[in-house]
C-alpha positions as CSV (number, residue, x, y, z in Angstrom):
1,M,112.6,85.1,91.1
2,R,110.5,82.9,93.4
3,R,112.0,79.5,92.1
4,A,115.6,81.0,92.3
5,I,115.1,82.2,95.9
6,L,114.0,78.9,96.8
7,A,116.2,77.4,94.8
8,A,118.7,74.7,97.0
9,L,122.2,75.5,96.4
10,A,124.7,73.0,97.1
11,G,124.0,71.1,100.0
12,G,120.3,72.0,100.0
13,V,120.5,75.9,101.2
14,L,117.3,77.5,100.8
15,L,116.3,81.3,101.1
16,T,113.0,81.8,102.0
17,G,112.7,85.2,100.0
18,A,111.4,88.4,101.1
19,A,107.7,89.4,101.3
20,C,106.6,90.7,98.4
21,E,106.3,94.6,98.0
22,S,104.7,96.5,95.4
23,D,106.8,98.7,93.7
24,A,104.0,100.8,92.2
25,N,103.7,104.0,94.4
26,T,100.0,104.4,94.8
27,S,99.8,107.8,96.3
28,E,98.5,110.4,94.4
29,I,99.7,114.4,94.7
30,A,97.1,116.0,96.8
31,A,95.5,119.6,95.6
32,P,96.2,122.8,97.8
33,A,94.0,123.3,100.9
34,A,92.9,126.5,99.6
35,V,92.6,127.4,95.6
36,T,92.0,131.1,94.8
37,A,89.6,131.9,92.2
38,S,92.6,133.0,89.9
39,A,94.5,130.2,90.4
40,A,94.3,127.0,88.0
41,P,92.4,123.9,89.7
42,A,95.1,121.4,90.9
43,T,95.3,118.1,89.3
44,T,96.2,114.8,90.6
45,E,98.7,112.8,88.8
46,P,99.1,109.1,89.7
47,A,102.6,107.8,90.2
48,P,104.0,105.8,87.4
49,D,103.1,102.1,86.7
50,Y,106.3,100.2,86.5
51,S,104.5,96.9,87.0
52,A,105.2,95.7,83.3
53,D,108.7,96.3,83.3
54,T,109.4,95.6,86.6
55,E,108.0,91.9,85.4
56,K,110.3,91.9,82.9
57,V,113.5,93.0,85.0
58,C,112.4,90.2,87.7
59,G,112.2,87.5,85.0
60,R,115.9,88.4,83.9
61,L,117.0,88.3,87.5
62,D,115.2,85.1,88.3
63,K,117.6,83.6,85.5
64,V,120.5,84.8,86.9
65,F,119.8,83.7,90.4
66,S,118.9,80.2,89.1
67,D,122.0,80.0,86.5
68,A,124.7,82.0,88.4
69,L,123.8,81.1,91.8
70,G,123.7,77.9,91.0
71,D,127.2,78.0,89.5
72,F,128.4,79.4,93.0
73,G,126.7,76.6,94.8
74,T,128.4,73.9,92.5
75,E,131.9,75.7,93.4
76,M,131.0,75.7,96.9
77,G,130.3,72.0,97.0
78,K,133.5,71.3,95.4
79,M,135.2,73.2,97.8
80,I,133.4,71.2,100.7
81,A,134.2,68.1,99.1
82,H,137.9,68.9,98.8
83,K,138.0,70.3,102.5
84,E,136.5,67.1,103.7
85,A,139.1,65.1,101.7
86,K,142.0,67.3,103.1
87,Q,142.8,68.5,99.3
88,T,144.0,71.9,100.4
89,D,145.2,73.4,97.2
90,E,141.8,72.1,95.3
91,A,139.8,73.5,98.0
92,K,141.5,77.0,97.5
93,K,140.8,76.6,93.8
94,A,137.3,75.9,94.4
95,E,137.0,78.6,96.9
96,K,138.4,81.2,94.3
97,A,136.1,79.8,91.6
98,A,133.3,80.2,93.8
99,A,134.1,83.9,94.5
100,A,134.5,84.4,90.6
101,E,131.0,83.1,90.1
102,L,129.7,85.2,93.1
103,K,131.5,88.3,91.5
104,S,129.8,87.5,88.1
105,V,126.4,87.2,90.0
106,G,126.8,90.9,91.3
107,T,127.7,92.0,87.7
108,Q,124.6,90.3,86.0
109,I,122.4,91.7,88.7
110,R,123.6,95.2,88.3
111,K,123.3,95.0,84.4
112,E,119.8,93.5,84.4
113,T,118.6,96.2,86.8
114,E,120.3,99.3,85.3
115,S,117.7,99.7,82.7
116,A,114.8,99.3,84.9
117,E,112.0,101.8,84.6
118,N,111.5,101.9,88.1
119,P,114.5,104.0,89.9
120,E,114.0,102.2,93.3
121,L,114.1,98.8,91.6
122,K,117.5,100.2,89.7
123,E,119.4,101.4,93.1
124,A,118.0,98.1,94.9
125,G,119.8,96.2,92.0
126,D,122.9,98.3,92.8
127,T,122.8,97.5,96.5
128,S,122.3,93.7,96.0
129,A,125.2,93.7,93.4
130,A,127.6,95.5,95.7
131,K,126.7,93.3,98.5
132,I,127.4,90.6,96.3
133,E,130.6,92.0,95.1
134,K,132.1,92.9,98.7
135,S,131.7,89.2,99.7
136,A,133.3,87.8,96.6
137,K,136.3,89.9,97.7
138,N,136.3,89.4,101.5
139,R,135.7,85.7,101.6
140,D,136.1,85.1,105.5
141,Y,132.6,83.4,105.7
142,I,133.7,81.1,102.7
143,E,136.8,80.0,104.7
144,K,134.7,79.2,107.7
145,I,132.5,76.6,105.5
146,K,134.0,73.1,106.0
147,S,131.0,71.1,105.8
148,T,127.4,71.1,104.1
149,K,126.0,72.0,107.3
150,D,128.3,75.2,107.6
151,L,127.2,75.8,104.4
152,D,123.5,75.7,105.1
153,K,123.9,77.8,108.1
154,T,126.3,80.5,106.6
155,L,124.9,81.0,103.3
156,K,121.1,81.0,104.2
157,T,121.5,84.3,106.1
158,Q,124.4,85.6,103.3
159,L,121.8,85.1,100.4
160,A,119.0,86.9,102.6
161,D,121.6,90.0,102.9
162,W,122.4,89.9,99.2
163,L,119.1,89.5,97.7
164,N,116.6,91.1,100.0
165,P,117.2,94.4,98.4
166,V,115.6,93.2,94.8
167,A,113.6,90.5,96.2
168,G,111.1,92.8,97.6
169,Y,110.2,94.1,94.2
170,C,109.8,90.8,92.4
171,P,106.9,88.3,93.1
172,T,107.9,85.3,95.4
173,N,104.7,83.3,94.8
């Protein structure tokens, strides 16, 4: 995911990615303070280790972010070029294509995280996907983009909002 999050979209948009958080819960269940002679001794059970599965899911997400977000960036670049050339109809087509690519990203994130063993990563995938799908429907932020400078400023914040839920589970270095 680190390459995808740091990858440039059209016009050089960069996302610095969220700080890496461990998805493994290292807390243990503590034994009761007072154990009577007739009670069975309490056992401590380590939390499940989801790290191997999380690594696989993150690898698949990396591909989604590299490929699908790259396609979104390409369409955004086309839209800007058409806007600058005063080709309104073509700009609208590129905007719709960008929104379709964005919706596809949401669908792919949901697909790649739905089988994650870590329920928190699965939930984070749903959150990221929902944010992206909402943005694909409500394209106000896209319509405000008229230049590469606008793209950089607008999408850097937007990408962080979309990807931060899942980025916290995937290595960024």
